[in-house]
N, C-alpha and C positions, 0 to 999 in steps of 0.2 A: 504494500500500500504506500510505500515510499516515504513515510514519515514515522517517527517514534511518537505515537499518541500518548505515551505514558511519561513523558519528560516531567510534567508538572505534578505528577502524583507523588506525595511524600512517603514513599515506602521506607522501611527501616534502612538506614544508611548502609549498613554492612551487606544488605541484600539488593539494594535498589537497582544497580546497574545490570546485574544478572536477571532480575525479575523483568525489567523493561525489555530486555532482548528476548526473553522466553515468551512473554505475552505477545510481543510484536511478531515473533516467528509463527505463533499459532494463528494469528489473524492473517498474516501474509499468505499462509498455506491455503486459505480459502478465499483469496482475492478473486472476485467474480470475473474480472477481465482476463486474468491469467488462466483461470479454469476453463472459460469458454474457448480461448484461443488454443488451449491444449486439446480440446475435444472437437473442434470444428475446422475442417480444411476444405478448400475449393480446388477442384481439378477440372478445369475447362467448364463444361456445362453440367458438372456433377458435384454434389456436396458429399463429403465423407465425414460421418459423424461417429465419434467413439473416442474413448480415452486411450492414451498411449498404451501399447502392448495388449490391446484388445481388438478383436475383429471389428472393422468399421462397417457402419450401415451406409449404403450408397443411395443417394436420392438424386434422380435426374431432374434438371431444370431445363425443359425444352425451350427452343427459340420461341419468343412471343409469350411465354408463360410469365405470370406475375409471382414474385417471391416476396412473401410478407414475413416480417419479424414481429412477434407479439411478446413483449416483456411484461410479466406480472409478478409483483413482490417488491420487497425492500431493496433488492439488488438489481431490479429490472433495468435501470438506466445503464449501469456498468455492463451488464450482460449484453444488452442490445447494442451498445456502442462497440463492444469487442467483436460481436458477430458481424456488425457492419464493416468493421475494419478488415476482417477476414474476407468478406465478400466484395471488397473493393474491385470495381471493374464489372461486377454482376449487378444489373439494375435491381433495386429492391426498395421497399417502403416499409414503414413500421409504426408501431404504437407501443408506448411505455406507460404502464400504470404503476406508480410507486408512491412512497410516503413522502420522500424528500426530493426536491428538484435536482436534476443532474445536468450539468452545463456542457458536457462533452458530446452531446448527441448531434449527429450530422443532419444535413438537410434531408427532408423526406421522412423524418421520424417525429411523430406527434407525441407529446407528453401530457399526461393527466395525473394529478395528485389526488389520492384517495385518503380516507380516514382510517386510523388504526390506533388502538385495537377495536374501537367501536366504529362500525361503518357510518359514513357521513353522506350528506347530499352529494358530495364529490365522488364518493364510492358508487352511488347510484348513477351519476353521470358517466363514470368510467364503464360501468356495465353496459349502459346503452351505447356508448361509443364503440366498445369492443364488438357488440353485435352488428352495428352498422359497418364497421371496418371489415368484418369477416363475411358480410352478406354478399360481397361481390366475388367470392372465391369460385373458380371454375375448374373443370376437369383439366389436369395438367399443371395447374398452379401448385405452388409449394408454400406451406405455412410452417415456420419454425417457432415453436413456443419456448420461451425461456422463463422458467418458473423459479421463484424463491419464496422464502418465508414471508408471511404477512399478506399474501395474495388473497386469502379468504375474506379479510375485512376491506381491503383496498378496492375491490370491485364487487358489486352486488347487483343482482337483477331478480328481485323476489318474484315468485310465481304469482299469478293473478289471485287477488283476495288478501294478499299480505302487503302491508305498507312498510316503508322504510322505518317508521317509528316502531312497528312490530319487531323488525329485525334488531333494532337498537336495544329495545327492552329485553328481548331474548338474550342477546349477547351479554348485556350487563348482568342479567341473572345468572348466566352460566359462569361468568368470570368471578362473581362474588361467591359462588358456591364452590369454587376451586375445581371446576371441571377440567379434565385433561383435554389436550388438543384433539385427541381421537374422539372424545365425547362431543366436544363442541362442533367439530366438522361433520360428524355423523348426522347431526341435526341440520346444520347449514345446508348440506347437500340435498336434503329432501325438499327444501323450500326456496331454492335459488336456481335460476336458469343458466348461470355461468358455471356452477359447480357440478360435480358428479358427471363429468363428461360433456357438460354443456358447451364449452368452447369448441370441442372437437366436432360436435354436431353442427354448430354454426359454420364451421370451416369446410364442411363437405360441399363438393366432392374433391377438394384439393388433397394432395399428398401432404401428410403432416409428420413431424417428429418433435420430440421434447427433450430439452436439456434442463436439468434440475440441480439447483443448489439446495440441499435438503436441510430443513429446520425441524424435522420430526425424527425422533429416536427410532432407529431400525429402518428408516427410509421406506415406509409404506406408501406406495405411489398414489393410492386413492385418498390419502389423508393430506399430503403436502399441497398447500394452497387449495385444499378441498378437491383435489383431483379433477381439474377442469378438462382434462383430455383423456380420461380413463373411465371405464364403466364403474359404477358404484355398487359394491357388494352389500351395502347396508340397506335397510328398509325403513319405511315410515313407522312401522310397529316397533322397531328397535329404538327409533328416535323417541317415541312416546315412552317407552320403558326407561330410557336414560333420564328423561325429564322427571319421571316418577321416582327413580332411584336417588336422584339428587335432591328430591324434596322441594322442587321449585315450581310445582304446578301452578301455584297461586300467583307467581310472578310472571309467568309466561302468558303473553296476550292470547285472547280467545281465537283471534284469527290464525295464529300459528297452530294451536291445538286443532282447530277445525280443518285446516289444510292438511295436516298430517293424517287425520282420521279419514278425510275424503280420498287421499291418495293411496291409502293402504290397500294393497292388492291390485292396484291399477297398473297395467302394463306400461313400462317406460320405453321410449325409443331406443333402438340399438345404438351403441357407441362403437365406432370403428376401432379396430386394434391398431394402436399407434406405438412405435418404439419410444421408450423412455430411457434416458441415460443420466445416471447420477454423476455429477462432475465435482462434487465436494460435499462433505458432511461433517458432523461433530467429531468423528474419529480422525478425520483428516487434520483438523485443527489441533486436536489433543496430541496426536502423534508428532506433529511438527514442533509443538511446544516442548514435548518430552525430549525430542532429538536435540533441540537447542540446549536444554538443560544439561544433557550429557556432555555436549560440547563445552559447556561452562564449568565442567568438573563436578557436576551434581549427581548424586545417586538418585535414580528415579524409581519410584514404586507406583504402578498404576493399579487403582482399585478396579477389580473385575466388573464387567458389565457397565450399565448406565444407571444414573440415579433418576428416579421418577417418583411420582406420588407426592404425598403431603410433605411440605417443607419441614415440619417438625420431625417427621421420621427420617428424612434425609439428613438433617442436622445431627440427630442421634447416631445414625450409622457412620457418618464421617468422623464424629468425635471418637467413636469406638475404634475406627481405623487408625486415627491419630495415636490413640493409646496403645495400639498394637505395633506401631512402627518402631523398630529397633535399628540401631546402626548396623550397617553391613560389614563386610570384611575390611573395608577401608573406612574405619570409624571416624577419620578426620574430615571426611567429605560432607558437605551439606546434603540434606535429604529433601527430595520433593515428592509429595504424595499427590497424585493427579487423578481426577475423575471428571467424566463428561456426562451431561444429561440435561434435565429440565424438571424442576419441581413445580408443584401447584400450591397455591395459597388460598385458604378459606378466609375471606375478608369479613370481619365482624365490626371493625372500627371505622372511623372516618378520617384517618390520617393519610399520609402520602408515602408511597414507596413502590417497589417492584419486587418480583420474586427473588432476585439475587440480593437486594438490600435486606429483605426480610430473612433470607437464609443466613446472611452474615450476622444479623442481630440474634437469631436463634443460636447460631454457633457461639457467639460471644456470651450468651446466657449460660452455656454449658461448658465452655472452655476459655480460660483466660490465658492468652498467649504470654509466654515469658520472653525475656530479652533474646533477640535473635530468632524469634518465631513470627510467622505471618500467615494469614489465611486470606485468600482472594476469591471472591464470587463475581464472576464476569459474564455479562450478556454479550455475546460476540457481535451483535449488531450495534452495540453502544447505546442501546435504547431500552432501559429496564423499567417497564411500566410507564405511567404517564409522567415521567420525570426527565431531567436533563443528565442523568447519570447512567452508567452502564453496570452499576452494582456498587460494591463496597469492599474494603479490606479491613482486617482487624489485626492489630499487633499489640505489643505489651503496653502501649500508651493509651489505647482506645478506651478501655473500661474506666481508667482513672480520669481521662479527659471528660467522659460523661459525668462522672461523680462531681468533678470540679464545676460543671455546668448545673449541677443539681438535678440531673436526670435520674429517674427511676426506670431502669431498663425494662422491667416487667410492664410498666404503664405504656411505654412505647410499643412493646410487642402487642399488647392487648388492643391498642388503638390502630394497629397496622401503620405506624408512623416511623418506619425505619429511616426514611429519607431525612427527616428533621433531626433524628438522633445523630446520624453520621455527618450531616451538614455541620452540626454543632461541634463534633469531635474532629472534623477535618479528614474523614475517611471515605468520602465519596469518590468513585471512579468516574470522573468527568472526562471523557475522551472524545466526545462527539460521535455522530453517526459514522460507522465504519464502512458502510456500503456492502457488507456481507451479513449473513444471518444463518448460523448453524448451531442454534441452541446455546447452552451455557457451559462454562468451564469452571471447575472448582479445584483450587490448589492449597496445599499446606506446605510451607517450606521452613526449614530450620537450619541454622548454622551447624 
C-alpha cells in the first residue's frame, strides 16, 4: 500500500518498529491492486483469469463485444482500477460501488458511494444503477465482477413490498443482536434483487467471471457480498428461523416478515454457473504478517483455526492462549501469538465502538499486559464500526491511563463504549481506510 499507516501509533517503544513493519506487511499482502493484477492477464482478444501457479480460466472477448467491469465493496475502486490497467488497449467500461471515493479511476468508469454498515439512499441508488448498467448486456459481451467486503450494504434493491426503511430497520436489529455475517446475509439474500445471484441474472446472456477479495471466514462464495453472482442455497424459511432464533421478531418490520413468508416455497430463477476466484483473504494477510515477524527475529505461534462468535468468548480463548504461551528453544526471542477471524458483539448500551475496540476492552478486562507486552485488535479495512479507528491496542500503560482518567472499565464495557475509553487512554488505531477488507487480525507480542 506504499505507506506505513502505523507511524503515529504509540506502540511500546521496544516493540514499535517491528510491530509497524509486521502490521504493514499483513495489509500489503492483501492490497487489492496487486491481487487483481496477479490474477488477471490479457492475451490478445482473450482474458486469462486465475492466481499464479493455478490453471487459468480463459474468456474470449470477440470483436465488437462490450467488456464491462463491475466493482462492488470497500475495495471496489482499487480492484476496478487495477483491472482497467491490465486491460489497457481493450475497450471497456465500468461501474464502482464503494464506501469511500477512489481518485484513480480512468475515464469510462462511473463511481457511486453507498452506505455501510446500514444501507442508505445511496445504496438504493447504487442498486438501481447496477441494474441499468447490466441491462444492456448481450450475447458475446463479457462482465467481470470484482467483489469485496461491504458489498451487501453498499448496494441494495429490495424486492417489491419492502422499503429501504424496512431494510435499514432489519439491518440495525441484526447488528444489535450480534448476528454473524452468515446470518445477516442469509436474510438479505431473500429480500434483495442484487443478492443471491441477482447481478448474474441481470448480466445475462453475457459471459461472466468473478474475482473476490474475501471478508468472510472460510470464503463461502454465497455469503461474500451476499453472493451477487452465485445461486443461493438458503431459503426464506431458514431466514425466518434465524430471525426467531435471534429473538428479534418484534424489531423486524412486518413487510420483511410478510415477504419472507410469501416467498417460501416459490421457485426462484436459475442463476448461471459462473467461475469465482479468491484473490486474497484473512489467511493471506495473517501469513504475511507472520512471515515478516520471523524476518524481524520473532518467534511466531499461530492459534489454530479462526476466531468467530461472541466477542466475550473470543477474549476468553485468547487470554487462555496467552497463558499457555511458553518461550521456545530460543528463549531470548520475542514471541508473537497470531490469530485471524471476526467476532460478533451483542450491543446493549448506547456508546460508541466497533468489534475490534470492544474485543480489546474485553481483553484488557481479563489480562493486564506487563512491560514489554502488547495486544493488537485490527480491522484490516481500517474501519471498525461507525468510528474513525481500525481497532485498538493495549499495553502495560493502558489500564493505568484509564484509572488516571477515572474510568471504570466495566461501565465502558456495559455501555459498549470502547471507543471513548481508548480515545481517553491514547490506544486507538487510527490508520485511515486501507482500501482492503479481509476481516480482523489479533496479535499478542512480548519481548
